[in-house]
C-alpha positions in Angstrom: 30.7 53.8 15.0 34.2 54.8 16.0 33.7 58.6 15.9 30.3 59.8 14.9 30.4 61.8 11.7 28.5 64.9 10.5 25.4 63.9 8.6 25.4 66.4 5.8 22.4 66.2 3.5 23.8 68.0 0.5 27.0 69.4 -1.0 27.3 73.0 -2.0 25.6 73.8 -5.3 23.1 70.9 -5.2 20.4 73.1 -6.6 22.5 73.6 -9.8 22.9 69.9 -10.5 21.0 68.4 -13.4 20.9 64.5 -13.2 20.4 64.3 -17.0 23.6 66.2 -17.8 25.9 65.0 -15.0 28.3 62.0 -15.4 27.3 58.7 -14.0 28.2 58.4 -10.3 30.3 55.6 -8.9 27.7 54.2 -6.6 25.2 53.0 -9.3 24.2 50.0 -7.2 22.6 52.3 -4.7 23.0 52.5 -0.9 23.9 49.4 0.9 21.0 47.9 2.8 21.5 48.2 6.6 22.6 44.9 8.2 20.2 43.5 10.8 23.0 41.7 12.5 25.2 44.8 12.7 22.3 46.9 14.0 21.5 44.4 16.7 25.2 44.5 17.8 25.2 48.3 17.7 22.0 48.3 19.8 23.9 46.5 22.5 26.9 48.8 22.2 24.8 52.0 22.4 22.8 50.7 25.3 26.0 50.6 27.3 27.9 53.5 25.7 25.3 56.2 25.8 24.1 55.7 29.4 27.8 56.0 30.4 27.7 59.6 29.2 24.0 60.6 29.7 21.4 60.2 32.3 18.7 59.4 29.8 17.5 59.7 26.2 14.0 61.1 26.3 11.4 61.8 23.6 8.4 64.1 23.8 5.3 63.6 21.6 6.4 60.3 19.9 2.8 59.8 18.9 3.2 62.5 16.3 5.6 60.4 14.3 3.8 59.3 11.1 4.5 55.6 11.2 2.7 54.8 7.9 3.4 57.9 5.8 5.6 57.2 2.8 7.9 58.5 1.4 9.1 59.9 4.7 12.0 62.2 5.4 13.1 62.9 9.0 14.5 66.4 9.3 16.6 67.1 12.4 18.6 70.0 13.8 22.3 69.4 14.3 23.6 70.7 17.7 26.1 68.0 18.7 28.6 65.3 17.8 26.2 62.9 19.4 23.4 63.5 16.9 24.2 60.4 14.7 24.1 58.1 17.7 20.9 59.7 19.0 19.4 59.3 15.5 20.3 55.6 15.4 18.7 55.0 18.8 15.5 56.9 17.9 15.2 55.2 14.5 15.2 51.8 16.3 12.7 53.2 18.9 10.3 54.8 16.4 10.2 52.2 13.6 12.5 49.3 14.3 11.4 47.2 11.3 12.2 49.9 8.7 15.5 50.6 6.9 16.9 54.0 7.9 19.4 55.8 5.8 21.5 59.0 6.1 24.2 60.5 3.9 27.9 60.8 4.9 31.0 62.2 3.4 32.3 59.5 1.0 35.9 59.9 2.5 34.6 59.0 5.9 32.8 55.9 4.6 35.9 54.8 2.8 37.8 55.1 6.1 35.1 53.5 8.2 33.4 51.0 5.9 31.4 49.5 8.7 29.2 52.6 8.7 27.7 51.4 5.4 26.1 48.5 7.3 24.3 51.0 9.5 22.5 52.7 6.7 25.0 55.5 5.9 25.6 56.1 2.2 28.5 58.0 0.5 28.1 61.5 -1.0 31.1 63.4 -2.5 31.1 66.7 -0.7 31.2 70.1 -2.3 30.8 69.0 -6.0 28.0 68.7 -8.6 28.9 65.1 -8.9 28.2 64.6 -5.2 24.9 66.4 -5.6 23.8 63.9 -8.2 25.0 61.0 -6.0 22.8 62.3 -3.2 19.7 62.9 -5.4 19.8 59.5 -7.0 20.5 57.7 -3.8 17.7 59.6 -1.9 15.1 59.0 -4.6 16.0 55.3 -4.7 15.7 55.1 -0.9 12.4 56.9 -0.8 10.9 54.7 -3.6 11.1 51.8 -1.1 8.0 51.8 1.2 10.1 50.2 4.0 12.8 52.9 3.9 13.2 56.3 5.6 15.7 59.1 5.0 17.3 61.1 7.8 18.8 64.5 7.0 20.4 67.4 8.8 19.6 70.2 6.4 21.6 72.9 8.4 24.7 71.1 7.0 26.8 71.6 10.1 26.8 72.0 13.9 24.4 74.8 14.9 23.5 76.0 18.4 19.9 75.3 19.3 19.2 79.0 20.0 20.4 80.2 16.6 17.6 82.0 14.6 16.6 82.1 11.9 17.4 78.6 10.8 19.4 78.3 7.6 19.1 75.2 5.4 21.3 74.1 2.6 19.4 73.8 -0.7 19.6 70.0 -1.1 16.5 69.1 0.8 14.2 71.5 -1.0 15.7 70.4 -4.3 14.9 66.8 -3.5 11.3 67.6 -2.4 10.7 69.5 -5.6 11.4 66.4 -7.6 9.1 64.1 -5.7 5.4 63.6 -6.4 4.6 63.5 -2.7 6.6 63.3 0.5 6.1 63.8 4.2 8.7 65.5 6.3 8.7 65.2 10.1 10.8 67.7 12.1 12.8 66.2 15.0 14.5 68.5 17.5 17.4 67.5 19.7 18.8 69.2 22.8 21.5 68.2 25.3 21.1 69.7 28.7 21.7 69.3 32.4 18.9 68.9 34.8 19.4 67.9 38.5 21.9 65.0 38.1 25.6 64.8 37.3 25.0 63.5 33.8 23.3 65.5 31.1 20.0 64.6 29.4 19.4 63.9 25.7 16.0 65.5 25.0 14.1 65.1 21.8 10.8 66.2 20.4 8.8 65.0 17.4 7.2 68.0 15.6 4.1 68.2 13.4 4.6 66.4 10.1 4.6 68.5 6.9 3.4 67.1 3.6 4.3 68.3 0.1 2.6 67.3 -3.2 4.6 68.1 -6.4 6.7 70.6 -4.5 3.8 72.5 -2.9 2.9 72.5 0.8 -0.4 70.7 1.3 -3.0 73.2 2.6 -0.8 76.2 1.8 0.4 78.3 -1.0 4.2 77.9 -0.5 5.9 76.2 -3.5 9.3 76.3 -5.2 12.6 75.7 -3.4 12.3 79.0 -1.5 8.7 78.2 -0.3 9.7 74.6 0.6 12.7 75.9 2.6 10.5 78.5 4.4 8.0 75.9 5.4 10.6 73.4 6.7 12.7 76.0 8.6 9.5 77.3 10.2 8.4 73.7 11.2 11.8 72.8 12.7 12.2 76.1 14.5 8.7 75.7 16.0 9.7 72.2 17.2 13.0 73.4 18.7 11.1 76.2 20.5 8.6 73.7 21.9 11.4 71.5 23.1 13.2 74.4 24.8 10.1 75.0 26.9 9.9 71.4 27.9 13.6 71.3 28.7 13.3 74.3 30.9 10.5 72.6 32.9 13.0 69.9 34.0 10.1 67.5 34.2 10.7 64.0 32.9 6.9 63.4 32.9 6.7 65.4 29.7 8.9 62.8 27.9 8.9 59.1 27.1 12.2 57.5 28.3 13.8 55.7 25.4 17.0 54.8 27.2 18.4 55.1 30.7 16.5 57.1 33.4 17.5 54.9 36.3 19.1 56.3 39.4 22.8 57.0 39.0 24.9 53.9 39.9 22.2 51.4 38.8 22.3 49.4 35.6 25.3 48.1 33.6 26.5 51.6 32.8 26.3 52.6 36.4 28.1 49.4 37.5 30.9 50.2 35.1 31.2 53.8 36.3 31.3 52.5 39.9 34.0 50.0 39.0 36.1 52.6 37.1 35.8 55.0 40.1 36.9 52.3 42.5 40.0 51.5 40.3 40.9 55.1 40.1 40.5 55.4 43.9 42.7 52.4 44.4 45.5 54.0 42.4 46.0 56.5 45.2 46.5 60.3 45.0 48.5 61.6 42.0 51.4 62.6 44.3 52.2 58.9 44.9 52.6 58.1 41.2 54.2 61.1 39.7 56.5 63.9 40.5 56.8 67.4 39.0 54.5 70.3 38.8 51.5 71.0 36.6 52.1 74.1 34.5 49.5 74.8 31.9 48.6 71.5 30.4 51.9 69.6 31.0 52.8 67.2 33.7 56.3 65.9 34.1 56.2 62.2 35.2 58.9 60.6 37.1 59.5 57.5 39.3 57.3 57.1 42.3 58.5 58.9 45.4 57.6 59.0 49.0 57.1 62.2 50.8 59.8 62.8 53.5 58.4 62.1 56.9 59.1 64.7 59.7 61.8 63.6 62.1 60.5 62.1 65.3 60.8 64.2 68.4 63.7 63.4 70.6 63.1 60.3 72.7 60.0 59.4 70.7 59.7 55.7 69.6 60.2 55.2 65.9 57.4 53.2 64.2 57.5 51.3 61.0 56.4 53.3 58.0 
């Protein structure tokens, strides 16, 4: 995916957009369907790339994920650059046969067109036109019983400890326009346990269902009520994950990827090879001269340290 991009669910001012009065968007054909071939290739790539940087990807309570509920929106927190890659891996783990979609800044998709084949669809950021693009694309996606929509309603990177959660208005505005929808909160956390590499820890929260913009079994309605219900659900999921993360017990999780002892597997073999190549290059003093000052290193031709003169009468040996 080159560099993973921010999955931003709605531009500013989404709640003010009226699809009936806004100009026609450029992407009338709707989001591009994810390519099965490209996803299989990306599966292979991520199976090597992610274990190179993390000890494991683990998920707690995957049984809570509503496999048959439709329409279905996956609502995740956004703590890290790694979130899009984590989401792709989890989407393949949870419901491999479905089509999974997420919005992305249209400028990023123009630059990295391959991302469209992974289910990312363009939204013009910060404009009413982009708000309409998102709304139309999202409703078209959710009308397909084999499609799911993934959103990061916080709209930007947010520390897992930040409270209260603050959502952009786009998700609530979308839910208000749907007859019925289920939203499942998904919490992510990246933390170190007892190994050199960090862990990707995730937790599936309790699904929340809305009918005509009103929370099932509750009195919350309207955009403010929808937002209150969803921020509460995601915060509770993050708090539950924080407790499991602090336990440092992998038995609380299902291992989605990795989890082998360090040095095993293809990623471990690659790390071992890279380490051996670095070791074979010798210490830095044999390949560069100069001093490190701040962040600069002045390179020069390879030099050999001067050997001390032998003691008088000592036999000289070949260097």
